C-alpha positions in Angstrom: 119.3 140.2 100.0 116.5 140.3 102.6 114.3 142.4 100.3 113.4 142.7 96.6 113.4 146.5 96.6 115.1 149.2 98.7 113.3 152.5 98.5 115.5 155.4 99.5 114.2 158.7 100.8 116.4 161.5 99.2 117.0 164.4 101.5 119.1 163.5 104.5 119.5 159.8 103.3 121.2 160.2 100.0 122.2 163.9 99.9 123.2 165.7 103.1 120.7 168.4 102.4 118.5 168.7 105.5 120.8 171.2 107.4 121.0 173.3 104.3 117.4 173.2 103.4 116.1 173.8 106.8 118.4 176.7 107.5 117.1 178.4 104.2 113.4 177.6 105.1 113.7 178.9 108.6 115.3 182.1 107.5 112.8 182.7 104.7 109.7 182.1 107.0 111.2 184.4 109.7 111.9 187.1 107.0 108.2 186.8 106.1 107.1 187.5 109.7 106.7 183.9 110.8 109.5 183.4 113.3 110.9 180.0 112.8 114.2 178.6 114.2 116.3 175.9 112.5 115.0 173.4 115.2 111.4 174.4 114.4 111.9 173.7 110.8 113.4 170.3 111.3 110.6 169.4 113.7 107.7 170.6 111.5 108.8 170.3 107.9 111.6 167.7 107.6 110.6 165.0 105.2 107.5 166.9 104.0 106.5 168.4 100.7 106.3 172.2 100.5 102.5 172.2 100.7 102.9 171.3 104.4 104.6 174.7 105.0 101.6 176.5 103.5 99.2 174.3 105.5 100.9 174.8 108.9 101.4 178.6 108.5 97.8 179.0 107.5 96.6 176.8 110.4 98.7 178.6 113.0 98.3 182.2 111.8 95.4 182.4 109.5 97.6 183.9 107.0 98.6 182.7 103.5 102.2 182.7 102.4 102.8 185.1 99.4 102.5 184.3 95.8 105.9 183.1 94.6 106.8 181.6 97.9 107.7 178.2 96.4 109.7 179.7 93.6 111.8 181.9 95.9 112.3 179.1 98.4 113.5 176.7 95.6 115.8 179.3 94.1 117.5 180.0 97.4 117.7 176.3 98.3 119.1 175.3 94.9 121.7 178.1 95.1 122.8 176.8 98.5 122.9 173.2 97.2 125.3 174.2 94.4 127.6 175.7 97.0 127.4 173.2 99.8 125.9 169.9 99.0 127.6 166.6 99.5 126.4 163.0 99.5 125.7 161.3 102.9 128.9 159.7 103.9 128.9 156.0 103.0 125.8 156.0 100.8 127.7 155.4 97.5 129.2 152.2 99.0 125.7 151.0 99.7 124.5 151.8 96.2 127.5 150.1 94.7 126.7 146.9 96.7 123.0 147.0 95.6 124.0 147.5 91.9 126.4 144.6 92.1 123.4 142.2 92.9 121.9 142.1 89.5 122.8 142.6 85.8 119.2 143.5 85.0 118.8 146.8 86.8 119.5 147.9 90.4 117.1 146.6 93.0 116.6 150.1 94.5 114.8 153.3 93.8 114.2 156.8 95.3 110.9 158.2 96.6 111.1 161.8 97.8 108.7 164.5 99.0 110.9 166.9 96.9 110.1 167.9 93.4 111.8 166.2 90.4 113.8 169.4 89.9 115.0 169.5 93.5 116.0 165.9 93.3 118.0 166.4 90.1 119.7 169.6 91.3 120.8 167.9 94.5 122.1 164.9 92.7 124.2 166.9 90.3 125.6 169.0 93.1 126.4 165.9 95.2 127.7 163.7 92.4 124.9 161.1 92.7 123.3 161.4 89.2 125.0 158.3 87.9 123.2 156.1 90.4 119.7 157.3 89.5 118.1 157.1 86.1 114.7 158.6 85.5 112.9 155.2 85.8 113.8 154.8 89.4 113.2 158.3 90.7 109.7 159.1 92.2 108.5 162.4 93.6 105.5 163.5 95.6 104.7 165.3 92.4 103.7 162.0 90.9 100.9 161.2 93.4 98.0 163.1 94.9 99.2 163.0 98.5 102.7 163.1 100.0 104.1 161.6 103.1 102.8 160.6 105.7 100.3 159.2 103.3 101.5 155.8 101.8 100.7 156.9 98.2 104.2 157.7 97.1 105.8 154.4 98.3 103.0 152.4 97.0 103.4 154.1 93.6 107.1 153.4 93.6 106.6 149.7 94.5 103.9 149.3 91.9 105.9 150.8 89.1 108.9 148.8 90.0 106.8 145.6 90.0 107.5 144.6 93.6 104.8 143.8 96.3 104.9 146.2 99.3 105.7 143.4 101.7 109.0 142.7 99.8 110.1 146.4 100.0 112.0 148.2 102.6 112.3 151.9 103.0 115.3 153.9 104.3 114.0 157.1 105.9 115.2 159.8 108.3 112.0 161.7 109.1 108.9 160.8 111.2 106.7 161.5 108.3 108.6 159.1 106.1 108.5 156.4 108.7 104.7 156.8 109.1 104.2 156.6 105.3 106.2 153.4 105.0 104.4 151.7 107.8 101.1 152.8 106.2 102.3 151.2 102.9 102.9 147.9 104.7 106.6 148.1 104.3 109.5 147.6 106.7 111.4 150.8 107.3 114.9 151.5 108.7 115.3 154.9 110.4 118.6 156.7 109.8 119.5 158.7 112.9 122.1 160.9 111.4 119.9 164.0 112.3 116.8 162.7 114.0 117.0 160.8 117.3 115.6 157.2 117.3 112.7 158.1 119.6 111.4 160.5 116.9 111.4 157.7 114.4 109.2 155.5 116.5 107.6 152.6 114.5 110.6 151.9 112.5 111.6 148.3 112.0 115.1 149.3 113.2 117.5 152.2 113.4 121.0 153.0 112.4 123.4 155.9 112.8 126.0 155.3 110.1 125.5 154.1 106.5 128.1 151.5 107.1 125.5 149.7 109.2 122.9 149.5 106.4 124.2 146.6 104.4 124.1 144.4 107.5 120.5 145.3 108.1 119.6 144.6 104.5 121.7 141.4 104.5 123.8 142.6 101.6 126.9 140.8 100.6 129.8 143.2 100.9 
């Protein structure tokens, strides 16, 4: 394989959660008096930790979101995940190909802006739990700053014992691409939801998970 470690984003790359999550977030913000369309939510918040929602609302309106915002948002999102969530088509074939490369542990991990609870809820709903043990799951909760800061990707690489230059990130958001580049890593932008021009700076782009093994030079 071309790299020693593949670092996957979670939402929109492993689980097809972005349409669900952004619909819930846009609706909740609008309900609270901050009119937000689905397109607004994707543009402003896709790939970010929830603190970005608080920061942008306060910056734009001077108002704070109510106490309990995070808990209500998570409860609504998790309930929708249980009803609707599925894996991104083709991603399980990529994970199987990576797992087959070594008998000593899969050369991949996950680094997500979402909380550990969100990651686990999504994986159970989408049937991906078997691919991700605790030691290869990293959340923005684990570091001081989330994407677009490089901290999360650097933490994942350090924990996995791989130099950043030997890592590649698979991302679908502009914030994630920025974070990967800041970490000194190659990054492939998945354009399933986000057009390639919004993922400027990526090493390359792909629109279908079937294309990823070729980019990673995986034997299939």
